[in-house]
C-alpha positions in Angstrom: -33.4 -8.7 -59.5 -31.6 -10.5 -56.7 -31.9 -14.2 -56.2 -33.1 -15.9 -53.0 -29.6 -17.2 -52.3 -28.1 -13.7 -52.4 -30.8 -12.4 -50.1 -30.0 -15.2 -47.6 -26.3 -14.4 -47.8 -26.9 -10.7 -47.2 -29.2 -11.4 -44.3 -26.6 -13.7 -42.8 -24.0 -11.0 -43.2 -26.1 -8.4 -41.5 -26.8 -10.8 -38.5 -23.0 -11.6 -38.2 -22.3 -7.9 -38.4 -24.8 -7.2 -35.6 -23.3 -10.0 -33.5 -19.8 -8.6 -34.0 -20.8 -5.1 -33.1 -22.6 -6.3 -30.0 -19.6 -8.4 -29.0 -17.3 -5.4 -29.5 -19.7 -3.3 -27.4 -19.6 -5.9 -24.6 -15.8 -6.0 -24.9 -15.6 -2.3 -24.6 -17.8 -2.3 -21.5 -15.7 -5.0 -20.0 -12.5 -3.0 -20.7 -13.8 -0.3 -18.3 -13.3 -2.8 -15.5 -10.0 -4.1 -16.9 -7.8 -3.1 -13.9 -4.7 -5.1 -14.6 -2.1 -3.7 -16.9 -1.0 -5.8 -19.8 2.6 -6.9 -19.5 4.7 -9.0 -21.9 4.5 -12.5 -20.6 5.7 -14.3 -23.7 8.2 -17.1 -23.1 10.7 -18.4 -25.5 12.6 -21.6 -25.0 15.8 -19.8 -26.0 15.6 -17.6 -22.8 17.5 -18.6 -19.6 15.8 -20.8 -17.1 15.7 -18.0 -14.6 13.9 -15.7 -17.0 11.3 -18.4 -17.8 10.7 -19.2 -14.1 10.4 -15.5 -13.3 7.8 -14.9 -16.1 5.9 -18.0 -15.0 5.7 -16.8 -11.5 4.7 -13.3 -12.7 1.9 -14.9 -14.7 0.6 -16.7 -11.6 0.8 -13.4 -9.7 -1.2 -11.6 -12.3 -3.8 -14.4 -12.6 -4.2 -14.8 -8.8 -4.5 -11.0 -8.3 -7.1 -10.8 -11.0 -9.2 -13.5 -9.4 -9.0 -11.8 -6.0 -10.0 -8.4 -7.3 -13.7 -8.9 -6.8 -14.4 -5.4 -5.5 -12.4 -3.5 -8.1 -15.1 -1.6 -9.9 -18.9 -1.1 -10.2 -19.2 -4.2 -12.4 -17.4 -6.5 -10.0 -19.3 -9.5 -8.5 -18.8 -8.3 -4.8 -19.5 -4.6 -5.4 -22.0 -4.7 -2.5 -19.3 -4.9 0.1 -17.0 -2.4 -1.7 -17.8 0.6 0.8 -16.9 -1.7 3.8 -13.7 -2.9 2.1 -12.7 0.7 1.4 -13.3 1.7 5.0 -11.0 -1.2 6.1 -8.4 0.1 3.6 -8.6 3.6 5.0 -7.9 2.3 8.5 -4.4 1.2 7.3 -3.5 4.5 5.7 -0.5 6.5 6.9 -2.3 9.8 7.5 -4.8 8.5 10.2 -2.1 6.6 12.0 0.3 9.6 12.1 -2.4 12.0 13.3 -3.7 9.6 15.9 -0.2 8.7 17.2 1.0 12.3 17.4 -2.2 13.3 19.2 -1.8 10.5 21.7 1.9 11.5 22.2 1.0 15.1 23.0 -1.9 14.1 25.3 0.0 11.3 27.1 -0.5 11.2 30.8 2.6 9.2 31.7 6.2 9.1 30.6 5.9 5.4 29.6 2.9 6.1 27.3 4.7 9.1 25.7 7.8 6.9 25.1 5.8 4.2 23.4 3.9 6.8 21.2 7.2 8.5 20.3 8.7 5.3 19.1 5.5 4.5 17.2 5.8 7.8 15.4 9.4 7.1 14.5 8.4 3.6 13.3 5.7 5.1 11.1 8.2 7.6 9.6 10.8 4.8 9.1 8.1 2.7 7.3 7.1 5.6 5.1 10.8 6.3 4.1 11.7 2.7 3.3 8.5 2.1 1.3 8.9 5.2 -0.7 12.5 4.3 -1.4 11.7 0.8 -2.6 8.8 2.0 -4.7 11.1 4.6 -6.4 13.7 2.0 -7.1 11.4 -0.8 -8.4 8.8 1.4 -10.2 6.2 -1.3 -10.6 3.0 0.1 -12.1 -0.2 -0.4 -10.2 -3.2 -2.2 -11.6 -5.4 0.4 -13.4 -8.1 1.4 -11.0 -11.5 3.0 -11.2 -10.7 6.5 -12.4 -14.0 7.9 -11.1 -12.8 7.6 -7.5 -11.2 11.0 -7.0 -10.6 10.4 -3.3 -8.9 7.1 -3.7 -6.8 8.4 -6.6 -5.7 11.3 -4.4 -4.6 9.0 -1.5 -2.9 6.3 -3.6 0.7 6.5 -4.7 1.9 6.0 -8.2 3.9 2.8 -7.8 2.8 -0.6 -6.4 5.7 -2.6 -4.9 5.8 -3.0 -2.0 2.4 -2.5 -0.4 2.6 0.3 2.1 -0.6 -0.7 3.8 0.7 -4.3 4.2 4.1 -3.1 5.7 2.3 -0.7 8.0 -0.3 -3.3 9.1 2.3 -5.9 9.9 4.7 -3.5 11.7 1.9 -1.8 13.7 0.3 -5.1 14.6 3.6 -6.5 15.9 4.3 -3.2 17.7 0.9 -3.2 19.4 1.2 -6.9 20.4 4.6 -6.3 22.0 4.0 -3.0 23.7 0.3 -2.4 24.4 -1.9 -5.5 23.9 -2.0 -8.0 26.8 -5.2 -10.0 26.3 -5.9 -12.9 24.0 -9.1 -11.3 22.5 -7.3 -8.1 21.7 -4.4 -10.0 20.1 -6.9 -11.8 17.8 -8.5 -8.4 16.9 -5.1 -6.8 16.0 -4.0 -9.8 13.9 -7.4 -9.9 12.2 -7.2 -6.2 11.4 -3.8 -6.5 9.8 -5.0 -9.4 7.7 -8.1 -7.6 6.6 -6.1 -4.4 5.7 -3.8 -6.5 3.5 -6.7 -8.4 1.9 -8.5 -5.2 1.1 -5.6 -4.2 -1.2 -6.3 -7.3 -3.3 -10.1 -7.2 -3.2 -10.0 -3.6 -4.5 -7.2 -4.5 -7.0 -5.0 -1.8 -5.7 -1.9 -4.0 -5.7 -0.7 -7.5 -6.7 -0.3 -10.5 -4.5 3.5 -10.2 -4.5 3.3 -6.6 -3.4 1.2 -7.5 -0.4 3.2 -10.6 0.5 6.5 -8.8 0.4 5.0 -5.9 2.3 3.9 -8.1 5.2 7.3 -9.7 5.5 9.0 -6.3 5.3 6.7 -4.8 8.0 7.3 -7.8 10.3 11.1 -7.3 10.0 10.8 -3.5 10.4 9.7 -3.9 14.0 12.9 -5.7 14.8 14.8 -2.7 13.6 12.6 -0.4 15.6 13.2 -2.5 18.7 16.9 -2.3 18.2 16.8 1.5 17.8 14.3 2.1 20.6 14.5 5.7 21.9 14.0 6.0 25.6 12.6 9.2 27.2 15.9 9.8 29.1 17.9 9.4 26.0 15.7 11.9 24.2 16.0 14.4 27.1 19.8 14.0 27.0 19.9 14.6 23.3 17.7 17.7 23.7 19.9 19.0 26.6 23.1 18.4 24.5 21.6 20.3 21.6 20.5 23.2 23.9 23.9 23.3 25.6 25.7 23.5 22.2 23.4 26.4 21.1 24.1 28.2 24.4 27.8 27.7 24.0 27.8 29.1 20.4 25.7 32.0 21.5 28.0 32.7 24.5 31.1 32.4 22.2 29.6 34.9 19.8 28.9 37.4 22.5 32.4 37.0 23.9 34.0 37.6 20.5 31.9 40.7 20.1 33.0 42.0 23.5 36.6 41.2 22.7 36.4 43.2 19.4 35.1 46.2 21.2 
């Protein structure tokens, strides 16, 4: 026959077990929205000062990125504005920009408009090439995202650094401000769009703060390169004529050699 003390201990043990199981269940539910990969941030005093500083800055980057990811999943506090943030994110994707720019280039009514759209297409391709190259070299993993979003998973790339949306937003904003926008209200609208596209990557926990910050700086500098390598319509026609002339010369030489053999 069990004593009252043993019954109290057994009841306490069952209550503690239930609390532990409930805490474990909550922890598992919270892990579904754990969108930041765990990285080794341990610091030892025996390490060089540069390594300690780098790990400290990386810890700040991870913490700040986690605080800003308020639309990362269905359990996030700002999940109500998630569809709107995703729409802003889509406006900075490379596919709509390339399709829209090529369409405007083909339907351009003036030579000046076609020249601007041609250089914008070349700028977008340059941005795509440089971002892919850096991402392949750095290979920084993205924050783990909501796996139920098939469409977002299909559009997103594997690596995180630098942010292609941020580079594209900064470069296109500077391009539009220099070539097409001439009113103060439109300038505010373009700058605001670039800022919102970059912020959407953080709110959705697509990338880290350093990815977006470096991407903005990189995109701003990319326009300077585009401006230096600006392709005029006359230069493009000359290049096309030179290529056509070379093909005609090779074809004529081939025909002349065949006649000479006969």
